[in-house]
N, C-alpha and C positions, 0 to 999 in steps of 0.2 A: 459599283460606282460608274464605270464606263460600259459595263457589259450590257446595259440596256439604256435606251434613250427615254424610257418611260418614266413619268413622275414618280417620286417616292410614295405618294399617297395611293397609288393603284397597286402597290406591291402586295403579296399575300397578307392577309389580315394580321398574322403574327408579327410582321416586321414593318407593316405599312406606317408611313409618317402621315396619318390622316387628320392631324389637328395642327394648329399653329405652333405649338410648342415643340412637337415632334419634328416638323419641317424646319424650324429654326435650329434645333439641335443638330439635325442631319447637315444642314447647309454649313453650320459652324464646324462640325467634324471635318467636312471636305475641305474647307478653307484652311484648316490648321494642319493637314497632312504635310509631313516632310517629303522632300524629293525621294529619299530612300524608301519611305513607306509607299509612296505612289508607285515606284518601280516594282516593289514587291507585289502590290495589288495587281498591277498590269500583268506581271509574270503569271500570277495565279489565274487571272482571267483568261489569258492566252492559253495556258495549260488546260483550263476547263473546256475552252472551245475545241482544242486539238483532241483532247481525250474523248470528246462526243462526236468526232469526225466532222467538225465544222470548220471549213477552210475559209474563214473570213477574218478581216482585221478586227482587232479589239474595238477600235474607234472608227466609225464611218466618217468619211469626208467627202463632200461632193467633188466630182471630177471636173467641174467647170470653174472658171474664175470670172468675176465681174469686171466689166470694162470700167474705166475711170467715170464715164458718164453714168453708167448704171449705179455705181457706188454713190455718186453725188445725188442721185434720185431717191436714195434710201432715206427713210425718216430719220434714222440715227446714224452716227458715224461708224465706220468700220472698226470692229473690236481689235483687229490686228494693227490698227494705227495708234492704239493706246500705248503709252510708254510703260512697259513692264517694270522697269526700274522704279519708276515713280509709285506704281502700285505696291511693289515690294517695300519701298521706304515708308509709305503710309502705313502698311501693315505692321511694320516693326516700330513705329512711333509709340504705340500704345501696347499695353500688355495683352489685351484681347479686344481689338477693335472690331466693329460690326462691318459687314459689307457696305452698309449705308454710309458709315463714317469714312471709310476709304474712298467710296465713290464721290463723296462731297469734297474730300481733299484733292481728288484727281479730276474733278469736274467731269464725271461720267455717271454711269447708272450702276446700281447694285449688281444687276445681271452681268454687265460686263466685268466687273470686279471678280465675281465668282468664276466667270469663264476664264479670265487671265490666271487666277489662282489655281484653277483646275489644271489648266494646260502648263502653267509655269509655277510650281509650288515654291514657297519661300524656304530657303535653306537658312536655318538659324541655329544657334548653339542650343544644345540640350542642357538644361539647368541641372546641376548636381548639388546635392545637399551634403555638406561635410559634417563632421562631428561637431556637437555643440561645445562651446568653451565653458 
């Protein structure tokens, strides 16, 4: 998930998300990961890098920061300025909302919603099913 910045559709053919349905399923999977699942995947990714002698962070981040003037000149708003709590609340309002539905509720883009949910997964209760009466 974070081990590569490459799009899912250019992965090896056995696992590539090379059609709309596969890409949607992969995007939905990523949006619904719990924080604990994300931590386990990050740990596994870091261990994979380490075991192969790669001394790099799991997620690359640029070392520079934009000035306020540079940010203002960008065609879209800064994704870090989006209210994470509002995205989480919109996510929890419906049983399985799409990124587009959340983006509409938060007045942003689906891409920003996916970015927020990837960086800050929603912690939600696990549904348990009890015995039938």
